[in-house]
MARTI-775954 format. One record per residue (C-alpha): x, y, z; residue in one letter. Coordinates in pm, whole numbers, padded with zeros to 5 digits, always signed. Layout:
<lumros>
XYZA ...
</lumros>
This chain:
<lumros>
-01320-01779+04182X -01040-02058+04084X -01157-02343+03867X -01156-02594+04155X -01365-02363+04387X -01660-02310+04089X -01628-02651+04036X -01640-02704+04417X -01956-02488+04493X -02173-02593+04160X -02093-02911+04082X -02370-03073+04249X -02636-02848+04080X -02420-02899+03748X -02496-03284+03798X -02870-03241+03893X -02966-03017+03625X -02779-03277+03340X -03002-03585+03548X -03277-03339+03486X -03208-03300+03124X -03114-03648+03017X -03268-03882+03296X -02996-04140+03321X -02747-04027+03609X -02459-04192+03423X -02480-04000+03119X -02542-03696+03337X -02203-03770+03472X -02042-03849+03153X -02187-03533+03014X -02056-03300+03327X -01724-03435+03300X -01682-03364+02928X -01827-03029+03002X -01551-02951+03294X -01260-03099+03087X -01333-02853+02823X -01407-02532+03046X -01107-02606+03242X -00881-02528+02914X -01087-02224+02880X -01114-02104+03255X -00942-01762+03263X -01102-01630+02990X -01483-01770+03132X -01450-01647+03506X -01408-01314+03402X -01742-01311+03270X -02053-01182+03439X -02204-01548+03486X -01956-01813+03402X -02196-02058+03540X -02449-02014+03290X -02189-02063+03028X -02112-02389+03210X -02468-02426+03190X -02500-02391+02807X -02201-02612+02768X -02405-02906+02946X -02716-02828+02713X -02524-02807+02446X -02370-03122+02478X -02656-03245+02622X -02785-03134+02254X -02523-03272+02078X -02571-03574+02267X -02897-03644+02177X -02882-03609+01826X -02591-03848+01751X -02674-04135+01950X -03046-04120+01983X -03048-04166+02354X -03394-04336+02514X -03426-04173+02833X -03518-04368+03128X -03664-04230+03421X -03485-04202+03726X -03767-04130+04019X -03540-03958+04302X -03424-03663+04145X -03767-03602+03974X -03920-03659+04315X -03664-03392+04474X -03830-03146+04268X -04219-03227+04167X -04470-02977+04289X -04712-03036+04565X -04949-03325+04489X -04757-03419+04165X -04702-03761+04107X -04362-03759+03984X -04336-04085+03764X -04595-03860+03544X -04405-03536+03597X -04093-03765+03426X -04269-03930+03171X -04451-03571+03021X -04057-03448+03082X -03938-03747+02877X -04134-03703+02569X -04054-03330+02486X -03823-03243+02211X -03532-03177+02341X -03576-02762+02290X -03867-02767+02469X -03755-03024+02801X -03437-02772+02819X -03612-02441+02833X -03867-02586+03093X -03576-02747+03302X -03397-02435+03312X -03714-02248+03404X -03867-02464+03606X -03597-02614+03766X -03315-02388+03769X -03467-02106+03821X -03398-01899+03516X -03574-01635+03358X -03606-01606+02978X -03313-01383+02944X -03108-01636+03084X -03233-01933+02917X -03208-01761+02582X -02867-01694+02716X -02821-02050+02757X -02936-02162+02464X -02812-01952+02246X -03121-01767+02096X -03400-01504+02126X -03627-01472+02425X -03915-01503+02198X -03804-01847+02128X -03730-01953+02429X -04148-01859+02522X -04286-02035+02180X -04060-02302+02349X -04275-02292+02676X -04573-02231+02538X -04549-02521+02256X -04477-02781+02550X -04686-02685+02799X 
</lumros>
C-alpha cells in the first residue's frame, strides 16, 4: 500500500482518534498533520510492517503526550465527536468530562480500548509499554 492510499483510507480514523485524545479539533488536525509529515519520510520502512496503522497511532499518541507535557493544554469538550461514540443512554457531556479529567496515559488507554477497539497487546504496542501496565492504567481510570 502506498502512503497516499494509506492516508486516504486511514485519515478520517486518525483524526477521530486524535480528537478523542486532545478534545480539540484544530489541535487534533495539527498533531495528525505533524505525524503524517514525519511518517511520509519513513514510509518505506513502515509499510513493510504487519500493522503500519498501529505504528502511526503510536506516533499520534506520542505526539499528543509530548504536546501535553510541553504546552500544558487545557482541553475543551467537543460534543459531536463524543456523542458519536457514547454508549446508549450515556450523557456525552458527562462522558467527555470524565475522560478529560484523566491523566494522559489513562486517557490514551481508554480511547485505544473503547474507541479504537484495540486489545491489551495492541495498546501496549502503541504506548510502548507492557500489557500489565495497560491493564493497570485501565483499572485506575475506571
